C-alpha positions in Angstrom: 121.2 90.5 66.1 120.7 94.2 66.6 117.0 93.7 67.3 117.7 91.3 70.2 120.2 93.6 71.8 117.9 96.6 71.6 115.0 94.5 72.9 117.1 93.3 75.8 118.3 96.8 76.7 114.7 98.1 76.5 113.5 95.2 78.7 116.2 95.8 81.3 115.6 99.5 81.5 111.8 98.9 81.8 112.2 96.4 84.6 114.5 98.8 86.5 112.1 101.7 86.3 108.8 99.9 86.7 107.1 100.0 90.1 105.4 97.1 91.7 102.3 99.2 91.9 102.3 99.8 88.2 101.2 96.2 87.8 97.8 95.6 86.3 94.9 94.1 88.3 91.2 93.5 87.7 89.0 96.0 89.4 87.1 93.7 91.7 87.1 95.3 95.2 84.6 93.5 97.4 81.6 95.6 98.5 82.5 95.0 102.2 85.4 97.5 101.9 84.0 101.0 102.3 86.7 103.3 103.4 89.7 104.6 101.4 92.0 102.8 103.8 90.2 99.4 103.3 90.0 99.6 99.6 93.6 100.8 99.1 94.9 98.2 101.5 93.0 95.5 99.6 94.8 96.5 96.4 98.3 96.8 97.8 98.4 94.0 100.3 99.3 91.3 97.8 102.5 93.2 97.0 103.5 93.5 100.7 102.8 97.3 100.7 101.0 98.8 103.7 99.0 102.0 104.3 101.0 104.2 106.6 100.0 106.7 109.2 103.4 106.9 111.0 105.4 110.0 112.0 106.7 110.4 108.4 103.2 110.5 106.9 101.3 113.7 106.2 99.2 114.8 109.2 95.9 114.4 107.3 96.7 110.9 106.1 94.5 109.0 108.6 91.6 111.4 108.2 91.7 110.7 104.4 92.0 107.0 105.0 88.9 107.0 107.2 86.8 108.7 104.5 84.2 106.8 102.5 85.8 105.8 99.2 84.5 107.1 95.8 83.1 104.7 93.3 86.0 103.2 91.5 86.4 102.8 87.8 84.4 100.2 85.8 84.2 96.9 87.5 85.8 93.9 85.9 88.2 95.9 83.8 92.0 95.7 84.2 93.9 98.8 85.3 97.3 99.7 86.9 97.0 99.6 90.6 98.0 103.2 91.0 95.2 104.2 88.6 92.7 102.3 90.7 93.9 103.9 93.9 93.7 107.4 92.4 90.1 106.7 91.3 89.2 105.8 94.9 90.8 108.9 96.4 88.8 112.2 96.6 89.7 114.7 93.9 91.9 117.0 96.1 94.0 114.1 97.5 97.4 112.9 96.3 98.9 109.4 96.7 102.2 109.2 98.4 104.3 106.1 97.7 107.5 105.1 99.5 108.8 102.3 97.3 111.9 101.6 99.5 109.8 100.8 102.6 106.7 99.6 100.7 104.4 102.2 102.3 101.5 104.2 100.9 99.9 107.3 102.4 97.7 110.2 101.4 97.9 114.0 101.4 95.8 117.0 100.4 97.0 118.7 97.3 96.1 122.3 98.4 98.2 122.2 101.6 
């Protein structure tokens, strides 16, 4: 009986803290998507997230989104979506996630 209660508590706490973008997906981004924006959008669109360049996004977000995407991790392997996105971004770029509004943006780390 104790095991079931502990398991239920752990399961409930996990579901409350887990983000939608922590879900796992196969790394199979089609070759036609070349820019950071296109590749990230491909990964987040099924979860109703959008790449944002609005007034609340960092100034450099659109410039980063228009850049050519790095080669992602090994194809056909399964990764968390956030890990795939981070592998697409240049090394000096951070991922900004607004879970309340389901928006994603980018910003340089050194600024």
